[in-house]
N, C-alpha and C positions, 0 to 999 in steps of 0.2 A: 569950866567943868560942868556947870548946870546946862549950858547950851549943848555941849557934847552929849550929855546924858539924854536930853530931849531928842536930839537928832538920832541917837542910837535907838531910842524907843520907837520913833516914827519909822525907822528902817525896819525894825522888827515887826511892827504892825503891818507895814506894806508887804513884807515877805509872807506873813501869815495869810494876808488877804489873797495874795497871788496863789498860794498853795490851795486855798479854798475854792478857787474858780471852777476847776473840774467837778468837784463834789456838788457845788451849787447847781451846775447844769444837770448833773446826774439826778439830783433831788427833784428838779423840775420835771424831768422825764419820768421819774418814778411816780411823782404826784399825778401825772396824766394817766398812767396805767392804773394806779390805785383808785382814781376817781371813777373808773368804769366798774369797779367791784359792786356786786349786789348790795343793797342796803341791809345792814345788820350782819354781813358776812365777816366784817373785821371788827376790831375792838372799838372802844369809845372814841369820840372825836379827838381826844387829846393824844391817843396812841400814835397817829402819824407824825404829830409834832415831836413826840418823844423820840421816835425813830430818826427823824430828821436831825434833831440835836445830837443824838449819839453818832450819826454818820458824820456830821460836821466836826464833832469832837475828835473823831478818828484822825482826820488830817490836821487838825489844829492843836493836837496834843504836843506840848513842847518836846522837840527832838533835837539832836545835834545838828548844827547848821550845815547846809550843803544842798546840792541838787538832788531831787528824788522824783520818781515817776508817780505823780499824783493822779494821773489818769487811771492807773490800774485799780485802786480801791473804788474809784468812781464807777468803773465798768462793773465791778462786783456788786455794788449797790443797785445799779440798774437791773442786773440779772436777778438779784434777790427780789426786787420789786415785781418783776415779771413773774417769777415763781409764786409770789404771794397772790398776785392777780389771778393766776391760773388755779391755784388752790381754792381761792374764794369762789371761782366759777364751779368747781367740782364739788366742794363740800365746805360750807361755812364753818363747821366745827373744826375741820382740819386747818382751815385758814387761820382761825383764832389761835390754835396751838402753834402754827408756824410763825405767827406774828410774835408770840412770846419767845420762841427760839431765835428769831431774828434780833429782837431786842437784847437777848442774852448774848448772842454772838457779837453784836456791835459793842456792847459793854465790855466783853472779854478782850476784844482786840484793842480797845483803849487801854485796858489795864496791862496788856502784854506789850505795849509799844516800847516802854523803857527797857524791858527784858530783851525783846527782839532786836533792839538797837545795839545790843552787845551779843549778836547772834554767834560770833566766832567762839564765844565761851562754850557754846553747845558741843563743840568738837571734843572737849575734854571728857564728855560723858558718853562717848560712842557706844560702849558696851552696856551702859544703862538702858539705851534704847532697845538693845537686843533682849535684855532681861524683861523689860516692860512688855515687849511683844510676846515673849514666851509665856508670861503670866496671863496675858490676855487670851492666848490660845488655850491655856489650861482652864481658864474660867469658862470659855465657850464650851470646851469639851465636858466640863463637869456640871455647869449650871446653865448652859445655853438653851434658848428656846428655839425649837425647830418650827419653821414656817415654810410651807411649800417645798419640803424636802431638804432645806438647807438650815444648818444650825449656826446662825450668824448674829443672834440677838441676845442681850442680857436684859433682864427685867428686874427692876427694883420698885415694887409697888405699882404706881401708875406710869412710871418712867421706864421707857424701853429705848435702848440705844445699841448701835453696832460698833463694837471695839475695832472692827476691821478698818473703819474710817480713820482711826488714829494710828493703827498699825502701819498704814501706808506712809504716814508722815515719819514714824519712828524708823522705818527701813531706809528712807531717804537720808535722814540725819546720820544714821550709822554708816551707810555706804559712802557718803560724802567725806566723813571724817577719816575712814579707813583708807579710801582711795587717795585722799590728799597726802597721806603719809607714804603710800607704797606704789603710787602710779608709775613712777620712773622705773622701779625694779620690775614690776609686772610687764610694763611695755617692752623692756629689754630682754625678757626671758623668751627663749625659743619654745615653740609649741611642742616640740618633741622632748623637751627636758622635763620629765615628770617630777623629779625632785624639786627643781626650782619653782615650778608652778604650784605643786602641792603645798610648799612652805608658805607662799604668800597668798595663794588663792583659797586656802582653807577657810578662813573666816568669811570670805565672800560667798562660800557655799551656803551660808546662812540665808543669803538673799534668795538663792534657788530653793533652799529648804523651806522658807516661809511660803513661797509660791506653791510648792508641791504639797505642803501640809494643808493649805487651804483647799486645794483641789481634792486631796484624799480624804481628809477628816471632816471638813465643812462642806464638801461637795459644791463648791462655788467656783465654777469655771471662769466667770467674768473677773472676779477679783484676783484670781491666780494669774490670769493673762495680764491684768493691769500691773501687778507687782513685777512680773517677769519683764514686761516691756520697759518699765521704769529702771529696773536693774540693768537691762541691756543698754539703754541709752546712756546711763551714767558711766558704765564700764567702757563703752566705746569712746565717749568724750575724754575720759581719763587716760586710756591706754592706746586707742586706735587699733585694738586687736580684734579683727573680725573672726578669727578662729574660735575665740572664747564665746562670742555671740552665737555662732553657728552650733558649737558644741552644746551650749545651754539650751538652744532651741530644739536640738535633736532629742536631748534627754526629756525635755518637757513634752514634746509630741509623743514620745513613747509612754510616759506616765499618763498623758491625757487619753491615749488609745486604751490603756489598761482600765482607766476610770470609766470610760464609756461602756465597756463590757462588764465592769464590776458593779456599777451603781445604776439602778433603773432611772433615777432622777436625771442624771447627766445624759443618759441615752435618750430619754424622752425629749429633752431639749434639742438634741441633734435631729431626731426624727421629725419633730414639729417644724424645724427650720427647713429640712429637705422636702418634707411632704406635708405642708400645712392643710391641704384639702383631704388628706386621708381620714381625718376625724374632725370635720368642721364644727360639730356641736360638742366636742369634748376637748381633747388636748390642743387642737388647733384653733379653738374658738377665739382666744385672746389675740393671737397673731393675725387672724383673718379680719377680725373687727377693727384692729388698728389700721390695717391696710385699707379697708373700706372707708374708715374715717378720713384718712389722708386723701384718698381719691375724691371723697365728697367735698373736701375743701377747695379743690381746683386751684386756680391761680391766685385769687384774692380772698378765698375763704368764705365761710357761711356768715361770718360776723360774730363778734363776741356775744356769748350767751344764746346764740342761735343754732349751735351745733348740738350733737348728741354724744358727748364723750362718755357719759355714764353707761353706755352699752358695753364699754370695754372694762372687763374686770381689772383691778389693780391699776386703774388709770392714773391715780395720783402719784404713783411711784415709778413703776416700770414703763408705763406708756404715756407719760405726760407729754412727750414730744408729739405723739399722734393727736392728742387733744388740742395742743397749740396749733398744729398744722391744719386741723380741720376748720378751726374758727378764724385763723389768720392766713390760711392758704399757703401756696408755694412761696409767695413773696415774704410772708412773715416767717416761714421756716428758714428761708435763706438768710434773712436779717438776723435771726437768732443765732444761726451758725456763724455769721459774720461777727457778731458780738463776742462769741467764744473765741473765734480766730484772732480777733484783736487782743484779747486777754493773753492767749498763749504766745502770740508773737511778741508782745511787750515783755512777757516773762523771759522769753529766749533772748531778747535784746538786753535785758538786765544781766543774764548769764554771760552774754558776749562781752559786756563792758565791765564785768566784775574784775577787781584788781588781783585776786588770788584764786588759786585752784579750788579751795574749799568753798568759797562763795559761789564760784562758777558751777560747781557740781551740785550744790544745794538748789540753786535756781534752776539748773537743767533738770534735776530730778523732779522738782515740784511742777515745772512746766510739762514734763512728760506725763506725770501723774494726772494732771488736769486734762491734757489733750487726749491721752489714750482713753481715759474714762468717757469722755464725750464721744469719741469715735466708736467705742464698743457699744454704748447704749443706743446711740442714734442708728448705727449700722444694724443693731439687733431689731429695732423697731421697723426699719425699712426692709428687713429681710435679707440684708447683706451678710450677716453673721447669725449664729445661734443667739437667741435672746438670753441675757444674763440678768441676775438680780441686782446689779449695781444701779445707782441713781444718776440722773442727769444733774450735774452740779448746779446748785442754786435754784433750780427749777422744780425738781421733784420734791414732794413732801418728805420731810425727814429731818429731825433735829440734829442728830449726830453728824449727818452729812453736811448740813449747813454750817455747823460750828467748825468742823474740821476744814472745810473749804475756805471759810473766812480767815481762819488762822493761817492757812496756806498762802492766801493772798497777802496777808499782813506780813508774813515772813519774807516773801519776795519783795514787798514794798520796802522793808527794812534793808534788804540787800541792795536795793536800787540807790540808796543814798550815797552820793559821791561828793568829795570836797568841791566847794564852789570854785569855779574857774575865775581867774582874775579878769 
């Protein structure tokens, strides 16, 4: 019995060490990036070691035995380190705040590991996520702080955060739970049967409603597009009904056209996108400076700390991709997108291998949330779409964005756990 216990302990230690390999490599890469940060831009010397211990603890926290995608959290840590490096380049004060948020995020995902390990229990609270979203919207409407024309922030003393970052997770959890129960019925309903569709699609209109309300009341075109795209991806995976997707898109386009004529802030975003040179020293200044910075970077970039990203207003949030592209060039810009692509593809692979529809829909929705957010903000910086106020995950400065995206990755990592094959 004693020998069997020793053997079992050695096997457990070997398994934990194997799980830690991707994170160790990620921490080595992260250390290379953080070593380039200007002196004094980050916290005391012990801070990087604390972050490293928290990151290692993420994958070494005891979890149910089985295979899991340990590369996914490692990629998230590399992305967060790159974001911290860019923040240190732009503003040491912002970098120190982001460092605190990163430590908080890593500690939170460690604490949530056991709870997320039982993620299927979240399906029982599907309407709670709707109630939480409604309360968040009401809080924004009553107490929200308006910045640059959009009311998206709540402020408590020195702490300011965006409830929208967590609403996107709540919508995914609600959609996954509801569609897991009704997908077969919705898929079999004919598009011309109004009664059958209205009966089962009624609660799903909350998904469209959340997207529309953000556009109408918060005047945030980017987040409304993000929620609508996530909603459409999950609905199509569950039902394969293209008519519902096209119908929802038509309604959204109609509301978006109304918002452009109703709100000057939304119309200005569209005009800047279409005619950036019409007002180069006013409304179009940010967009043009971002394009000039990307052009200045060329193929290999100007070099870290050798560019001029501070000429771009709001560079730490909306235009951080332009700052990165200027100093690391086309090669660095493509490598960063490749890092994001690897994360999204691994999340979609988790969805593909999920053993039940609920897990598949949650992983699909979270992958769509991350992927669409990256496409919208990068496309906005490059001038492919109107620029929106959403952040580039893990890279832009923002505590609420960092926390929500770390929780997003942790939930998909929990879904990836599969029984060990013989």
